[in-house]
C-alpha positions as CSV (number, residue, x, y, z in Angstrom):
1,M,80.1,64.0,115.7
2,S,83.0,63.1,113.2
3,R,86.0,64.5,113.9
4,G,86.5,68.4,112.4
5,T,82.8,68.8,113.1
6,H,81.9,72.5,114.2
7,Y,79.5,73.5,117.2
8,S,77.5,76.8,116.9
9,P,79.1,79.8,119.1
10,E,76.4,79.5,121.0
11,L,76.7,75.7,121.9
12,R,80.4,76.4,123.3
13,E,79.2,79.3,125.4
14,R,76.6,77.2,126.8
15,A,79.0,74.1,127.6
16,V,81.2,76.9,128.9
17,R,79.0,78.1,131.3
18,M,77.0,74.9,132.4
19,V,81.0,73.9,133.5
20,A,81.0,76.8,135.2
21,E,77.9,76.2,137.4
22,L,78.3,72.5,138.0
23,T,82.3,72.4,138.6
24,P,80.9,72.4,142.7
25,N,78.7,69.2,142.4
26,Y,81.7,67.1,141.0
27,P,84.5,65.9,142.4
28,T,87.1,67.7,139.6
29,E,86.6,70.3,136.7
30,W,87.2,67.3,134.4
31,A,83.9,65.0,135.7
32,A,82.1,68.3,135.1
33,M,83.3,68.7,131.6
34,K,82.6,65.1,130.9
35,S,78.7,65.2,132.0
36,V,78.3,68.0,130.4
37,A,79.8,67.1,127.3
38,E,77.7,63.7,127.4
39,K,74.5,66.2,128.2
40,L,75.2,68.6,125.3
41,G,76.3,65.5,122.7
42,I,79.6,66.7,122.3
43,G,81.8,64.2,120.9
44,S,84.8,64.7,123.2
45,T,85.5,65.9,126.6
46,E,88.2,67.2,126.0
47,T,86.4,69.7,123.0
48,V,84.8,71.4,126.6
49,R,87.9,71.3,127.9
50,K,89.7,73.5,125.0
51,W,86.6,75.9,125.1
52,V,86.9,76.4,128.6
53,R,90.2,77.0,128.9
54,R,90.1,79.4,126.1
55,A,87.1,81.4,127.4
56,Q,89.7,81.1,131.0
57,V,91.9,82.9,129.3
58,D,89.4,85.5,127.1
59,A,88.5,86.4,130.7
60,G,92.0,87.3,132.3
61,A,91.5,84.2,134.2
62,R,94.3,82.3,132.8
63,P,97.4,83.4,130.9
64,G,97.7,83.0,127.4
65,I,96.8,84.7,124.2
66,T,93.4,85.7,123.9
67,S,91.3,85.3,120.7
68,E,91.1,89.0,120.0
69,D,94.8,88.8,120.1
70,H,95.8,85.2,118.1
71,A,93.2,86.6,115.3
72,E,95.1,89.6,115.2
73,I,98.7,88.0,114.8
74,K,96.8,85.3,112.1
75,R,95.6,88.6,110.3
76,L,99.1,90.2,110.8
77,K,101.0,87.3,109.4
78,R,98.5,86.9,106.5
79,E,99.4,90.5,105.5
80,N,103.3,90.3,106.1
81,A,103.0,86.9,103.8
82,E,101.2,89.3,101.1
83,L,103.7,92.2,101.2
84,R,106.5,90.0,100.7
85,R,104.7,88.6,98.0
86,A,104.5,91.9,96.6
87,N,107.8,92.7,97.5
88,E,109.5,90.0,95.3
89,I,107.5,91.1,92.6
90,L,108.7,94.3,93.0
91,K,112.5,93.4,93.0
92,A,112.0,91.0,89.7
93,A,110.4,93.9,88.1
94,S,113.3,96.3,89.3
95,S,115.8,94.5,88.3
96,F,114.2,93.3,84.9
97,F,113.7,97.3,83.7
98,A,117.0,98.1,84.7
99,A,118.4,95.2,82.5
100,E,116.1,96.4,79.9
101,L,118.2,100.5,80.1
102,D,121.6,98.9,80.7
103,R,121.1,96.9,77.3
104,P,122.6,98.9,74.4
105,H,119.8,100.3,71.8
106,R,119.9,99.9,68.0
107,S,118.9,103.1,66.1
108,S,116.7,102.7,63.3
């Protein structure tokens, strides 16, 4: 498959399960991952390795940031950027109105 192809969550889960089940039958975990990638038609063994590592982190079996935490951090970063933009707009508006108040007004 081409680079950037998205695989279904079901296929990812199946690949991770298969690696866990088949690893004892292979000399290395990488060999099991390679076999699973070939059997399921996944373009790269590295893709399967990333899925397995992510599942291990999410299960607490490996150190790292869980998918849930990663999604929360990403959401908070977006929210922070939005708040910074809003703050800049408010600062500009505040400066504009302060300058308007400082100008002498002509009487009609």
